[in-house]
N, C-alpha and C positions, 0 to 999 in steps of 0.2 A: 480588457485589464478590468475585472469587477471589483479590485481592490482586495481581494481574498486569498486564501490559499497562501501568506507568504512565507510560510515554511511548509514542510508536507502535512499534508492532513494526515491527522491519528486518529484511531476508534476500534470498535468492533464490528464485526459484518457477520450476518450470519453464514452465507453460503457453504465454505468448506465443509463445515464442521457437521451441519443442521440441515442442508441441498432443499430439497423442497419437501419434507414432511408436511403431508396436509391432515393426518388422521388422529386428530387430537381426543380421539376417543381411547385409540388402543394406547397411545403413546403421549401423553398430556407433558411433560415436564420437557421432550426435544420437539415439538411439532412448531410450525412456522404461525405463531399467533400471539396477541399482543401481550398474554402472560409471558411468555419469551422474552420478549423484551423490556415489560416492565422489570422483570426479575436480573435481568442482563443491568439493567442500570443502577439499581438498588446495591448492587455486587462493584458496582466499576466505583462508585461512592464511600462504599463500607470497607474496600480493600485497596484504598488508594491509586486506584488505576485512572482515575479524573485528574488526582493531584499530579500524578506522572506524567500528565500530557494527552492522554488518551480520553480525547471530548465527543469523539460521533458513536451514537448507536446508530447502527443501518442495518434497516429492511433491505433485503434483497428480493430475487423473483420471489413468486406464489403467495405474495400478500392482499391479491385481488379478487376479487370477486369474477365468477365467468364471464359478465358482461357489463357494461357501463351502466348506468342510472338511466331514469327518463328524462332526466334534463341531457344527457351525453356523457354525464362527468364519470370518471375512474371509481372505484368505490372498493372501499375494504370486505373481505371476504366478512358476512355478519355474522359467523356464530364464532370465525376464531378472533375476529376482531371488533366482540360487540359495543365496545366504547366510540368506535371510530378512530383513525389517525391523529385527528382534530384534538380527541383528549389523550391521546397518548404523547402526541408531541409536547403538551401542556405537561405533563407528568414528566416529561425528559426533561423540559427546559425547568423545571422545579427542582431537580437534581442538580442542575448548574451542568447539564449537558447540551448536546445536539443531535436532533436526530436527521437521518438519514431515509432516503427513498432508492426506489427502482422504477424504472422502465423502461420503452424498448422505443428505438426510431422507426421499427418499422410495423406490421399488421398486427403480430403478433406477438409475446416475448419469447426467449428461448425457450419456455417451458408451457406456453402455448396459451398465455394469458391476454387480454388487450393489451395491442402497443398502443404506441401515441401518434402514429401515421395520419394527417389528416386531422390531430387536435393537438397539436403543439402548443398555442395560446391557451386554449383551455385547458390541458394540461398544466402548465406552467403557471397560470391564475390558480387552479383547484390547488396545487403543490400549496404554494404559497399565501392558499385561504388556511390551509392546514398548518402553516407554522414551522414546513419543512426548512432543514439550514444545508444538503447536499442532495442533488441529485446525480443516483450512479445511472449511466443511459448507454443501452446496451444497444447491438446493433444485428441481428438476428432477424429473419423475414423482412428485408429490405429487399424491392424487388431488382433495382439496379444500385451500381456504386454513385450515379449520377443523384437518385434519391435518395440514398444513404447521407452522403454529403449534406446537399440540401436540408437534409431531415436535423444533421449535426449544427449547422450555422443557425436554421430556424428558430431550435430551442432554447441556442444559446441567448440570442436575442432576445424570445419571449420571457426567459427566467428574466434578464435585466429590466424588459418592461415592466414586470411587476412590481419593482422597489424593494423586496425584500432580497437581503442576502442571500445566496444560495451557490454553493461550490456544486461547480459543474464538472463531474468526471466523465469522460467519455472512452468509448472503446474503438472511436475512428480509425485510427491507424493499424490494428490488429485484421480489421474486412478488409482493407485497402491493401495491404501486402502481398497475399497469393498475388494478386495481380500489377498493384504498381507503386511505386516507391512513395510512402507518404510526403505531404508538405508538410513540416515539421512546423515552420513559420507559420503557416496558417492556421494550422491547429491549435498553436499557443493563441492565437486570436480569439480563440473561441473557445476554448475547455481550458480546466485548471489543471487536470492530469487527464492521462491517456494511456491505455494499455498497449503494450507492444506485443507482448507473446503471449503463447498458451496457458491455460488456466494453471493453477499451480495445485500438484497435489499432495497428501500427507507422506512423502518420500524423497530419499534423499537424491536419486534419479530426475525428480522435478527438478529440485532448489540447483542441481548441477546442470540441467539445461539451461534453465532461466540466466544462471551466470554466463555462461557459455555462448549464449544469443547474445547479452550485454557486450560482452568484450568482443565480439565480432563487428556487432554495429556500433561501437560507442562513436565511431568519426563521425556518424550522423547524426547519434541523439544526445551527447554530454553536451554539445554546446549549446541546445536548445533549453536545457532546463536552467531553470534558477526562478525567483519569486516570483509565484500568481501561476506558474505552470510547470510541471513534474513531470517526469517519464515513470510509469508505471510498470514496474519489471514485468509481470505476469498479470496485471491488472483482473485479472480474475484468480488467479489464486484460485480461481472457479471457474464456471462458467462461461464465463464472461466477465471476469468481476478483480475488484480491487485488487490490488498486492500484499494479497494476505499474509499474516505471520503463521506459520501451522504449528509454530511453536505452544508446546504443552497438550498437544495430540498423543499420537500413537506411534507414527511412523519415523520420526527423528531419532536418532543418538544424540548424548549429549553433546557431542561435538558439534554434530549437525546443524543441532540446533542455533549452537554460540554460532556458526559459520552464518547461517540466515541470517541471525541480528546484527551480527559484526556488517557482512556485507551490503543489507538492506539498509546500513547507518551510510556506507560508504558510498550508496549510488543513490544517497537521498531521495529514498522513492516514500511514497505513502505509508504509511505502520498505520496495517487495518489488520488485527487479529481475527483470526477466526476457532473457535478455541470453546470448549464450554469452562468459562469464569466463576463458577459454581462449583467448580470441581478440578482444581488446578493446582500442578505440586508446588510445595515452596522452592523449587530450583526454577521450573521454567517461569513464575512469576517473580523473584528476583532479576533472571536475565531480561524479561521485557521491559520491568520497570527500572534497569539500571540507567540512572542518572548520566552517567558517563556518556553512554552509548545513545542515549538519547540526546543528549546535550550535541553529539557529531548528526546525527541525523536533523537534529532543527538547527545546526548552524545557521544565522542569518546573512552570512556571506550568499549562501543558496547556491555553490556550485556543486556539480553531482562530480564523483568519483571515477576513475579510469584507471584499466589495466597499464603497466607502467612497463614489464616484463615477464616474460615467463618461461621456466628454467626446471625441465622435466617436469616432475610432479608440482612442481610449485609456481603460483603465483603473485607477484606484489601491485597491488593497487595503493593509490593514494588518493587523495580529497584535499584543496586546499578547503582553510576553514577561514574565518575572520583572525584576528590579531596576528596574524604572518603564522599561523600554525599550520598543521598538516594531518589529519589522518589515515594510518598505512595500514595495510592488512596483507597480512601474509598467510596465502589459503594452501592448504596441503591436498593434491587432489587422489594422492594413492590410498587407495581402500584394503590395503594389505599392510600385515608388518606392528609396527610399533612407530613412536614419536623421530622423528626427523628433524635433523637443524639444518636451517637455511641462515646461509652467511651472504650479506647485500654491501654493498657500499651505501654508504650516506648521502655522495655523491649525485645517487639516481634521484634522488628525493627535489621536488620543488624546481626540476631543470638546475639540480645545484645549485639552488639560492636559501634551501629549508634550513640546512644547518651552516650555513657559510654567517660570520669565522664557527660556529658552535650552535647547539643545540642542546634543549633537555628531552628526557624521552622519558614517557610513563606508557607503561602497558595498560589497557583498560580492559580485555577479553583474552582468556578465559579467566581470569582474576587479574585485580588491579594492583599493581606496585610500580615505584618509580623505578627506571634504569639507570638513572644518572646523566650526566650531562657529557657529551661528545664533541670532539674537532669537525670539522668538516670533510676532512678527507678520513675518518676513523672507518671503521667496518663492526655492523651488527648484527649478531648473529640470535637465532629465537629456535626453539623446540617446538616444532607444531603436531600435534595427534594426526593419525589418519582421518580424512575428509572435515580437520578442525580450521581454525583459523585462529590466530593472534591479532588482537586488533593494540593498534599503539598511537599514542597522541604526541606528535613531534614539534 
């Protein structure tokens, strides 16, 4: 427990949108470079992202030079990061933001750059000396599960030994699951958030598969989440990464974007956007900066939501909030036809306590409006578009 991540971290991550583009000569605006992160930091301040709560600017894989320096330290690619990571961190900090960086528990990163195996203490010290605020630690190229686990434990202790506050994002359970059930109690002792599922892609199929997996495994993952440690539904939304929001890219319809934002709030997931904030639609910006949705995601009670019933194409989810409130999501999985109505009894919510003896209901998404006061025995009917979600606060 390093005292960090008391609510799910929020920020921007380069991976899903910019991948491992390293050719800055032919694609200077979209390559993984110092320029990209400086420009994104500038936009995050100028366009209200920082004020909405998105505080991390995160570098993913492919930032490194192909080899370590003469003292064995990781180093940034000198052509793409000519000022070095320390100067970049200083710039990001001057904007009131924090810098995240990426490494790997194994010999090499997933993209083939130098990994941290046998260098955990040195790399932790290097990151701290640079002023890094978050480490995403991947799990590629580790020879055994024992070495993988030992590497995640070692890096956690090494980060704490530096004395710098560094959020620790792990891929640990994702790499264990094909062989054994992760010990989430142990993982939370070492990590601030952890990846559970495959990369998120810019597609409805990807978002749907993450939601299906989360509902299927909720009995084992919901109870462990809370202040200081969070389930990252896709932690990668990428090759191995953070629970990325792909809203503002190309693959989701408006209703599907609403579903991702609503359900990531219900699941108390870290909110890391992977998009081009320099070119984003007003609609996507409104959704990603929606104060009511972010307040649900960041609720200080820190409980993760869960599915409480499934009826044909509809799913009903709830998340306990502070102040005896609940966030409620009605998700329509149907991918054909038009809007459909779903009616449910309010006695379903909070084990019958959420509306006892009465409750007020406010719709948050897809548009905000008050829906009135209801008694404990009332039913509520909502109209939901195909692949859409209605998010309520009760």
